N, C-alpha and C positions, 0 to 999 in steps of 0.2 A: 504494500500500500504506500502511495506517495505521501511523504511528510515534508512539506516545504515550510521551513521556519525562517522568515526574514524579519521577524518582529523587532529584534534588537537593532538591526541595521536601519529599519524604517523609523524606529523611535529616535535613534541618534540623528537622523536627517531632520526629523521634526523639531528636535531641540535647536539645531543649527538654524533651521528655517525660521523658528520663532525669534531667535536672536536677530536675524536679518530683518524681519518685519519691524522689530522694535527700533533698530538703528535707522532704517529707511523712513520710519514714521508713516505708516500707511494712511492713518487718519489725516495727517497733514497733506499727503499726496492727493487724497480724495478732495480735500478742501481746495487745493490749488486747481484741480481739474474743474471743479464746479465754478470757481471764480473765472478761470480762463474761458470756459465754455460760454459763460454769460457775456464776456467781452467779445468772444468770437461771433456771437449771435447778434451783436449790435448792428443795426442797419447801416450805420455810417462807418463801419470798421474800415472798409477799403478806400475811404476818402484819404486816408494816410497809409499808402502802400507799405512803407517801411515798418510802421507800427503793426500793421496787419500781419506782415510776415513774421514778426517777432512773436506776436500772440499765438498765431497758428502753429508755429514751430515749437514754442514752449508747451502748448497744449498737446501736440503730437508726441513730444518726448515724454511727458508725464503719463499720458495714456499708455504708451508702450511700456514704461517702467511698471505701472500698476498691473497691466495685463500679464506681464512676465511673472511678477510676484504671485498674483492670484492664480495664475496657471499652474505654478509649482504646487500650490496647496491642493488644487484639484487632482493633479497627477499623483500626489501622495495618497489621497483618498482612493483613487482608482486602483493604485497598486495594491493596497490592502484588500480590496474587493477581488482583484485578480488572484492574489495568493489564496484567499478563502475558496475561490472557485476551483483553483488547481487542486487543492487538497480534497474538496468535496467530490470532485469528479475523477480524481486520480489521473488528471490530464497532464502528461509530460510536456506537451506543446505549450500549455498555459504556464507551466513552471519555467520553461526556457524563456518565454516572453517576459515573465515577472523578473527573472534575474537580469535580463537585458535592460528592462526599464529601471531597475534599481541602480544599475551601473550608470545609465544615462542621467538619472536624477542626482546621483552622487556627484557627477562631473559638473552639472549645471549649478547645484547648490554651492559647490566649492568655488566655482567662478564668481557667483554672486557674493559669497562671503568675502572674497578678495576685493570686490568692488566696494564693500563697506569700509575698506581701508583708505579709500580715495576721499580724503577730507581737505585737500589743498584748496587754496583760494580759487583756482580756475579749473579744478579737476572735473567739474560737472559739465564743462563746455565741450563743444565739438572741436575737432583737431585739424590743424593745417600742417601737412608734412611736406618737407622739402628734402629731396635726395640729391646729393652732388657727387660726381665721380672724383676720385683723388688720384694718387700715384698709381701707375700701372698701364697707361696707354689704352689700347682697345679693350684689354681685359677689364680695366677699371670702368670704362663706359658701359661695357656689357654687364658687369656686375651691378652697376647702378640701375640698369633696366631690370635685372633680375630681382633686385630689392623692391623696386616699384611694383612689379607684378606680384611679389610676395604679399605686400600690404594690401593691394587691391583684391587679391584672392581672399585674404583674411577678412576684409570688409564684406566681400560678397557672401562668404560662408555665414557671417553673422547677420546678413541682410541689412547692412548699413549703407545708406546712400553715399555715393562718391561723386565728386565733381573735380575733374582735372582742370587746373587753373592755368598751368603753363608747362610747356615741355621744350627743352632745347636739345635737339638731336645732334649726335656726334657725326663727324664726317665718315667715320668707319662704322663700327658696330655700336649699338646701344645709345645711351643718352648722356649728355653732359650734366643735365640737371632736370628736375621735374618738381612741380608743386601741385599738390592736390588736397582737397578737403574731404574729411570723413565726417558726415553729419549724423552724430548719434550722441545720446546722453553719456557723459563720462568718457568720451573718446579721447580727450586730451589726457585726463588722469591715467587712463589705461595705457595709451601708447607713448606717453612721455618717457617711460622706462626704456623705450627703444632708441632714444636719442643718443648719439655718440658715433664713434668710428667703427665701422664694420670691416672685417678683413677676410678676403677670399684667397685660398691657396689651392691651386689645381694645375694640371697639365694644360698649358694654354692651347686653345683651338686656333689661335691666330699666328702661332709661330711654327717653324718647321723643325726645330731642334728637339721637340718633345721634352722640354725642360719644365720644371715646376715654376709657375709664375705666381707671385704674390701681388695682389692689388687691393685698393682701399676705396671705400665710399663713406661719405658722411650723411647721417640722418639727423635732421632737425625737426622737432615737433613743438608747435606753439598752439595756444588756444585760439579759437575763433572768437574774436571780440567785435561785436557789432558796432560798438561805439568806444573807441580808444581815446576818449576826449581828455584823458589826463595828460596827454603828451601834445604839446603845441609845436608844430613844425613850421618855422618861418619859410616863406617861399625861397629866400636866398640860400637856404641850406640844402635845397634839392635841385637836381638836374633831371629833366624829363625828356626822354627820347621816345619817338614814335617810329614804328616800323610795321611791315606787313607780317601777319601771322603766317607761319609755315609749318609744313609737315615733314615727314622723313625725307632726307636727301635734299632739303631745301625747297621742295615742291610747294608752291603757294596754295594756300587754302582760303585766301582772302585777298580781294583785289583792292582793298583800301588800307591806309596806314592806321589800323585800329589797335594794334598791339602797343603796349606802353611799358617802358622800362624807367623806373625811378631810382636814382642814385642819391643816397643821403650823404652829402659831402663830408660832414664832420666825422662820421663813423665808417664810411665806405660801404655801408649796407646797400645791397642792390635787390630790388624787387621787380619782377617782370610778370605781366598778365596779358594773356591773349585769348582767354576763353570766351569773353563776352563779345557781342557783335559790334559795339560802338566804342570809340576811343574814350568817351566820357565814363562809360561803365567800367572799362578796364582801369582807368586812372583811379576811380573811386575805390575799386577793389584793391589795387596796389597800395594806395594810401592807407587803407585800413590795416593791411598786413604790415606795412612799414611802421605805423603807429604802435601796433601790438609788439613788434620786435623791439622798438625803442623803449616801450614801457617795461618789457621783461628785462632788457639790458639795464635799465635804471634800477630795477629791483635787485638784479644780480649784483650790481656794483655796491648797492647799499648793504646787501647780505655779506659780500666779501669784506667790506670795510668793518662790519661788526665782528666777523671772524678774526680779522687781523688785530683788532683792538683786544679781542679775547685771547689772543695768542695761538689761535688755531687757524692755519691757512691751508690745511689739507683739502684738496679738491675732492668733491664727492664723486664726480664722473671723470674717468680718465679715457685715454685713447684706447682703441682696440677693445671695445667692450664685448665684442663677440667675434669668434673666428669660425669660418666655414671651410672645411677640408673636403675637397672633391677628388681626392686621390688616395690610394692606399686604404686608410682606416675609415673613410667616409663618415665624417663626424661634424656636428655643429655644437659648439660649446660656448656658453656665456662665461666670460672670465670674471665677472663680479659675483654671480650666484653659484657657479659650478654646475648649473643645470645644463644638460646636454641631450642630444638626440643622435642616434646612429642612422637616421633616415633623412639625409639632407634634401632629397627630392620632395618629401612630404613637407618639410619646413618651407622650402621655396614655393610650395603650392599653397601656403597659407596656414600651415599647422604651427601656430605661434602661441597658442594659449598657455602651454606649459612654461615657455620662456617668459611670457608677460606676467603670469601669476607669480613666478619665482622672483621676478624683478620688483614687483610691487611689494611683496613681503620683505625682500632685501632692503628696499628703500625705507620701509616703515621701521625696520630694526635700526637702520643707520640714524634715522631721525630721533629715535628713542634713546640712543647711546649717549 
């Protein structure tokens, strides 16, 4: 007779689930949804397009968060029913299904538990990711494109909307740089642990000597800030260049000079945008990103000064935070957390949750030290 006992495992998940609901504050979430729903239903909402977009985006984010949390509770209830059914009927197929659902819920709840650690000032915002190729020639630009695809696949698997804002293609393989937005609650807090220098070691497909090639790419993650009004940028501090948007190999995809590149002269920060159809829209988007970067730079400088005054100038994030080995041992290893995977192909296909969870926990421990 079949005796499937998952009660202890399910109870453990319920305890963690209860803690998560308390931290998230489901009642406050429902209150926010009610308030935003009322605002979204106002007949004059779209008289102010910018405000309307903020209201509807905030409402969508909170509804998604609530649906995810409530959905987990329903699945836990259904799992208990499934276990009872398997035992009553002696159905091995139902037992297999119950074990699989237990594993799936364990993973989901663990991920949600990690998200409760995201309590930084901007952690709940969407993310803007910029990837830049570094040393390594064609291998580096190819690596940068591999990383871009990795994050896009990760977002796709989580059903997060993505908007590619700018791409600069290399003359040979891959990309020089790319900037894209992942529009999801806590995308910045989640992906900010991916920021840093990534290193790839492999037998180069671009050389004839069959020698190992090491190349690098930098990943920058900043929060999407609709209004970075805390930073005032004088017109004399920027240089604005306009050009035609282009695709791979320099092929024009726009017959007007709508793409915009803004250079902040005092810092050397450069922001390019070519996703929007008009020069005005691209300039506005580029200015918003520039303001965000300057605001974060200002906060980083303030934090560094405080550390210096306290006698602690050790940087939290160093170079080569992760290495990808595509020869011999076939390994991806995070040098901060020690988390690793022996399946680089899966990692480059978006299997990043293990690395991200380990990074968030590592960062939280560092903050508490």
